[in-house]
Each structure stands twice: as structure tokens, then as C-alpha cells.
C-alpha positions, 0 to 999 in steps of 0.5 A: 500500500503506497497511498492507503489500504481499505477494508469496507468502510475503513481505510488507512492513509499516510498522515499529512501535516494538515492532519495535525489539528485532528490528531492532537485534538483526538489525543488530548481529548479527556476521554483518551488522556488516560490511555494514550501518551501525549506528544507535542506537535513537533513529535507528531510532525516528525513521525508524519515526515517519517523520521526515526523509522516512524510512520504516521497514518490517518484512519478513515471511516466512510471518507472521514478522519476517524483516528490515527496510528503510529508505528515504529520500524524496529526491525534493524534492532531485531524487534519487528514493528511496534505499534506505538499508538492507535486511537479512534474517535468513535469507539465500539464501531470496529474502526480500530480493529479494522484499521489495525488489521489493515496495518498488519496486512500492510506491514506483512507486505512491506516489511515482512517483520518477525512480529508486530507488537504493542504495549497495553494497560492491563485495565484497558478492556476494550483494547485488550479485546481488540488485540486478542481478537486479532491474535495478539498474545501477552509477550514477555521478552525475558533477556531480550527486554532491553532490546525491545526497550531500546528499539521502542520503549519499555512499558511505563510500569507494571500495569502495562505489558507487551502483546505480540502477533507472530506467525510460524516461520517468522511471518505475521499472523 
């Protein structure tokens, strides 16, 4: 997918600087602050520009901006692809699940990574349900945790943990 991928009503497209106001308003909304980190405009713009092996995507539903996704290419460090953020405006409509499934397909085609992984809070039931429905499982890297921490970031505290999606023979599920 060079310009975007779609699934019935949900589509991913590369973010542009003009998307910044939508992204930051969604990220900073009181309903989202407890679940998602807060980036500065400069951090989002750097990801939009593709700096530091980061990708920034807008999630569209029915042609309207519905959320965003940020991912890091950590393959050079041996840590696959890290989904840093996925956030949707209207919850419980399947938008986030569809967008993440599209991103996994895209990552599989473009990167052929060993794994796609993310970090989630243990009480974020909505996110856990989505991730598990796509095949993500809790992942403890053991002695390799420093590798993942250096490639992306460590979980904030003991209430956060990594989940990973892996296919046999090193391909994505």
C-alpha cells in the first residue's frame, strides 16, 4: 500500500501535516488522556515526515478522519514493528480493529517483520479485546527486554505489558 489500504468502510492513509489539528485534538481529548501518551506537535510532525523509522497514518471511516496510528520500524534492532499508538474517535464501531488489521496486512507486505507488537494497560478492556481478537498474545521478552526497550520503549510500569502477533516461520499472523 503506497497511498492507503481499505477494508469496507475503513481505510488507512499516510498522515499529512494538515492532519495535525485532528490528531492532537483526538489525543488530548479527556476521554483518551488516560490511555494514550501525549506528544507535542513537533513529535507528531516528525513521525508524519517519517523520521526515526516512524510512520504516521490517518484512519478513515466512510471518507472521514476517524483516528490515527503510529508505528515504529524496529526491525534493524531485531524487534519487528511496534505499534506505538492507535486511537479512534468513535469507539465500539470496529474502526480500530479494522484499521489495525489493515496495518498488519500492510506491514506483512512491506516489511515482512518477525512480529508486530504493542504495549497495553492491563485495565484497558476494550483494547485488550481488540488485540486478542486479532491474535495478539501477552509477550514477555525475558533477556531480550532491553532490546525491545531500546528499539521502542519499555512499558511505563507494571500495569502495562507487551502483546505480540507472530506467525510460524517468522511471518505475521
